[in-house]
N, C-alpha and C positions, 0 to 999 in steps of 0.2 A: 393743555397737557402739562404735567409736572416735569420740570427739567432739574436734574441734579445740579446743585449750586457749584460744587467743585468742578464737575465736567464742563459746565457752562463757562466758568472762569478760565479753565485751561484752554478751551477753544478760543476764547477772546485773546488770551496771551499769544497763541499761535497765529491768529489773524493779524494782530498788531506787529508781530515779528516779520510776517510776510510783507506787510506794507513797509516796514522799516528797512528791510533788506533792499527792496526796489528803490526806495527813496534815497538810501545811502549811496547806491551806485550812481545816481544822477548827481548827488551832492559832491561826490568825489572828484568830479570833473570841473568844479567851479574854480574861478580865479580867487586870489586873496582879496581883491577889491570887492568882489560880489559877496564873499563869505562875510567880510567885515561889515558890509551894509546890512546884511540879514541880522547879524548879532547886535548891531546898533539899534535896529528897529525893535528887536526883542527886549532889549534893556529899557528902551523908552516906554514900551507897553507895560512892562513890569513896574516901572516907577509910577506910572499913572494909576495903576490898580493896587498899589502897595497897601493902602489903607483898607480897601474893601476885602482884599484877600486875608489881611490880618484879622479883621472882624469875623470873617467866615471861619478861620482856624480856631479862634477862641470859642465861638458858638458851638462848633461841631465837637471839639475835643475837650473843652473845659480847662485846657492847660494855658497858663501864662497870662500876659496882659496884652490887650489890643495894641496900645501905643508902642510897646517893646517889639511885638511881632512885626509891626509896620517898620520899625527901625531895622529889624533883621532883613525884611524884604528889600528895603532900600539899600542896605549894605550889599546884598547880592546883586541888585540891579545897578548900583553906582560904583561902589568900591571894587567889587570883583570885575565889573566891566572895565573900569579905568585901568586896572592892573593887567588885563589881557588884550585890550583893544589893539595895541601896537605890536603884539607878538606875531612872528611869522609862523604860519602853520601850513603853507602851501608851497610846493616846489622846493627850491634850494633855500634852506632856512639859516645856514651858517657856512662860512668859508674860512678855512685856515690856510692862508696863502703860503705860510712858511712850510708847513707839512704837506701842503697840496691835498687837503682832504675837504670834501664838500659834504654837507649833511642835507639830505632831502627828506621831506616829511610825507608820510602816508597815513591816512586815518586807520584806526583799528577796525572799524566796521560798525556793528550794531552793539550799543551799550545798554545793559539792563540797569536801570536806576532804582534802587530800593530806597523808599522814603519813610522816615520815622514819623510818628504821631506828634512828637514834641516840636518839631520844626517842619511842618508839612508843606508850607508854601515857599519859604525862603530856600529850602534845600532844592526844590524843583527849579526855581529860578537859577540858582547857582549851577546845578548839574546840566541844565539845558544850555546855558550860555557856554560852558566849557566844552560840551559835546559838539555843539554846532560850530563853534570856533575852530575845532579840529576836524570838521567835515564828517562827523559821525552822526548816525541816527540814534535816538534814545527812546526806549520804551520804559515808562514808569510803572512801578508796582507800589501803590500806596499802602499805608497801614489801613486795615479795615475801618478803624475808628476815625480816620481822617480822609476817607475816599472822596467825599464831595469837594472839599476845598483843594485837595491835591489835583483832582481832575480839572477844576476851574483854573488853577494856575497853569497847568499844562495846556489847556485850550487857549488861554490868552496868549501864551508864547507861540503856540502853533499857528494861530491866526496871524499874528504879527510876522512870523517867519514866512508864511505863505504870501502875504501881501508884498514882502520884499523879494520874492522870487524863489523861495525854498520849495522843494517838491512836497506834495501832500504825503503825510505819513512819516515825515522826518522826526516828529515828536508825537508820541501817542501815550495813552495812559489807560490802565485797566480800570474799567468803571465799577466792576463788582469783584474786588480783590479777595482772594482766599489764600491760605497757606499753600494750597495745591497750585494755584496760578503762579505764585511767587517762585515755587520750586520749578515749575515748568519753564518759566521765563529764564531762570538762571542756568538750567541744564540743557535747554534746547540747542540744536545744532546751529541755528542761525544767530545765536548770541555769541559775540566775540569777546566781550569783557564785561565785568560786573563792577558797578560803583555801589557799595553796600553801606548804608547808614541805618542803624537800628540797634536793637538789643543784641546781646551776645549770641543768642540762639540763631538769629537771622544772619549775623556775620559769619558764624561758624558754618552755616549751610552754604553761604556764598563760597567760602574757601574749600568746601568739600564737594563742590559742584563739578569739578574737573575743568573749570574755566579760569582764565586769569582774572584776578579780583583785587580791587582796592577796598579793603575794609578798615574799620576803625575799632579801637579798643575802648574799654571803659575809661572814664576820666576822674579817678579819685584824686583830685588835685590838692596837694598840700602847699601851704604858703608860709614861708619863714619870715617873721618880722624880727630883724636884728636890732640891737640896742642903738645902732647909729641911724636908724630910719627916721625920716620925717613923719612922725606919728600921725599928725593931723591929716596930712595928704594920704598916707598909706591907708588909714582906716576909712577915710572918705571913699577912696578908690575901691577898697574891698567891699564895702557895703553896697555901693552902686553896682559893682560887678556881680556880686552874689545874689542880689535881689532883682537883677535884670531878667525880665520874663519869668520871674519866680524860679530862677535856677535851672532852666531847661537846657541850656547850652552845656555840652559835656566838658568844656574847658573851665567851667565856673569853679570857684573855690569850694572845697569840701572840708578842709581842716586848717586852722591857724596853728602855727608852731611858734611860740613866743618866748623870747629871752626872759628869764625870771626877773631880771633887773628892771624891766619895763612892764611887767604883767599888769600891775594895777592901773598904770596910765593907759594901757591898751584897752582894758576892760571899761574904764571910765569913758574913753573916747568912743568905743562901740555903743555904749548905752546912750551917749549923747546923740548918736546917729540913728537911734531907734532899735538897737539890739536888746533883746530880753534874755537874760541868763536864767536858765532853768535850774531849779533846786533839785535835790536828789529824787524826790517823789515825782516831780514833773518830768525829769529826764527819763525815768523808768516808764512813764506813761507814753512819752513820745517814742522811745525805743521800741515799744511794743507794737507800734503801727507802721514802722518803717518798711518792714518786709511782710510779704504775704506768701506763704509757702516757701519756695526756693528763690523767689524773685522780688524785686522792688514793688511795693504796694502802689498800684496806679492811682489810688485815691489821694495820695499825697503829692504825686508828681506835678510840678508846675502849679501848685496851689498856694494861696496866700497863707501867711503865718496864722491869721485868725481861723481860717478853715482847718488848718492842721491841728491847731490847739483844740478846736471843737471836736474833731474826730478823736483826739487823745483824751478828751474829757478834762481839760484844764482851761484856765481863764487867762487871757492876755488882753492888754489894752488895744483899742482900735488903731492907735498910731504905731504899733509894733511892726517893724519891717523885717526882723530877722530873729530866729530862735537859736540861741547859742548854748551848748552844753560843755562843761569842762570834762575832760577825759584823760585817763592815764593809760588805758589799755588799747591794744590794736589787734584786730582779728575778726573773723567772720561772726564770732559769737558776740561781738560788740557793734551793733548796727550804726551807732553814731560815727564810728571810724571809717565807714564805707561811703561809696557814692550814693547821694540821696536825691539829686535832681529836683531840689526844692530848697526853700530858704531856711535850711537847718544847717548849722555849722558846728563842727567840733573845735575844741580849744585845748591845746596842749601847752604845757610849760616846760622849758628846757633850761639847763644850766649855762650852755654855751653853744657855739656854732658847730662843734663836733657832734654833740648830742642832737642838735637840730637836724644835721645832715642824716644821721642815723634814723631818726624818727620819720623824716620825710621819705626816705627810701623804703622804710617798712610800710608806710601808708601806700606808696606806689605798688609795692609787691602784693598787697592784698586785693588789688582791683584797679590799679591805674598805671601799670607798667608801660613805659614808652610814651605816655600821653604828655602831660604838662605839669610843671611845678612853678611856683612863684617865689620871689624873694623881694623884700623891701629893705634896702640897705644903701649906705652911702660910701662903703668901703669897696673900692674897685677890685682890689686883690681878693678879698673875701668872696665877692660876687662871682669872680671867675673860678676860684677853687671850689666853691659850692656847686656851681653849674656843672663843672666837669665831673663831679662825683655822683650826680643825680641820674637815676635811670629813667630819664624823660627825654622826649624829642624836642620839647620846647621849654626853655627856661625864661619866664617872663619877669623882667626886672622893673621895679617901681611903676607897676601898672596893674590894673585889674586883670586877672587871668582870663576871664570871659572874653574881653575885648583884645587883650594882647595875644592870646592863643590863636584867634581867628584872623589876626593881622589887621584889626581895626585901629589899634593904637600903637602898634609896633611896626617894624620894617619887614616882618614876615609876610609872605605872599597871602593876600586875602583869600580865604577859603572856608567852606563849611564841611569839608571832609579832611580830617586831621589824622594823618598816618602815625602809627605808633612804632614802626620799625619792628625788628625781630624781638625787641623787648615784649611787645604786645601781640606777637605772632602775625604781624603785618608785613607786606612786601616792601613798603616804603615808610620812611619816617618824615616825609615831606608834607607840607600843606598842598593838597592835590589841586592841579590846574590842568589846562588844556594840553600842556606838554606831556602829561602822563597818559594821554589818550591818543598818542601818535606812535607809529612805527617809524623809526629813523634809519634811513639808508646811509651808508658811508660810500661816497664815490672817491676812491683813493688812487692817486697817480703814483707811478713808480718814481722814487727819488734816489735810489741806490741799487747796486747790484749785490746779489747774494753770492759770496765767495765760497768755493769748496776748500775747506781747510784740510791739509795733510794730517792723517792720523798720527799721534805721537808714537814713537818707537817703544815697544814694550820689551825691555831686556831681561826683566825678571830680577834685576838688581836695583837697589836704591840709588838713584842718580845723585851725583855730587860733582862739584866743579873739578875734582881731581880724578874722576873715574876714567879708566882707559880699558881697551880690550885685553883679555888675559893673554900672556905670552906663551902658555903651554901649547905644544903642537898636538895634532889629532892622534899621531902615533903614540905619543907619550900618554895621552888619556886612555887609549885602548889597553896599554900595558898595565895601567893602574886598575882598570876594570877587571882584567884577567886575574890580577893578583888578589883582588878582593873576592872574586868568585872561587878561586882556589882555596882561600882561607875558609870559605863557607861550604867546602866539599862539593861544589858544583863542577861539572865537566864542561 
């Protein structure tokens, strides 16, 4: 019998939510010790399977590099785990003895986890760990082009959680995902919160679902290279960051903004690191393939420079690591200036730091508001003034933005969901963690009495230090009134 694919996927979403709701009720009663044991076992399982899951992701989607996807899986399983393992998420989680206020944590309930095709296994590991750490159930909705590897990652984590004592159904994943099932998952009455990672359309759907949602914006990340920068270190970090997994992390560099005084040195250093500068003809050919219709061309996302060059009909050497195009324009009609999620980089030249700040903000405004900006500089005062003026939630200093933005090489909380704040129409500008999946109660003791204040006397006169009651008697006032009425011919 033929079954409608959309209806079948919607039914699967509903069944997973039903399982998740029951499982979460059981999970909500667990102690901190037991929760932490489950999360530890999940992280260990993810580490063991990091390589296999990476290979599956590349095979299924065609995006990125196996070794880099394994690194991302390990980042989620190790770095994220280490950052959350000691956090309190059960019972009383903080005490302010001076103000006599206690904070108690409660899970939000059932989380809908929307998973992108660019990072299909590392994002599952990350979201599952923070969801279970905060005693929530999570139902994953994979991208259809990454359903197999996403489901495998979810199954590995679910089995590890069950062995450690978690209830069945605490982690589930839609096996045959469709747009209809994703919408059902986000709008269903049993869904309490949405963790949305994906394209702008999916994130917009999450925010319009009527449910609380943590979404992310686009990451059109500009990076300013100031004349004081350690150029060898800066260029090495940028190339490593931009070429990591062929640019599929949204915090990766999209444009370099370089002081004119050091332009030639930066270009030379980039070329030594494997960058290929496109001439005008080659630039036009590459620009023509960046977008398809109204969106980014999936044929270039997470692909090697050689593959992109082949699609564009140009020739580059086998050792080319990065395609770079000099640009002066910014806007939707100039594809090089936008987010590309591939090893293609725009190159702008500026006269000074004031112009650099202006160009960086313009690049953010056309597709990266609230996300991330980078700066390579040795002038502390300039770094601070630059960071304050940028419309970004993360300002990464002297580090690759791919790694700095997610907290791998900076002190920012390790995360694969990077909020963009109100700049990017997001509810949070944080790197999202388990603390964002909690309802916090305040248990507040009385520490003072509320006094009833006497209302101020309203005399109708401006008060002053010399003011006193008028000395005219009531009888005298009545005589004055009669006199005035008489003058006006009143009786």
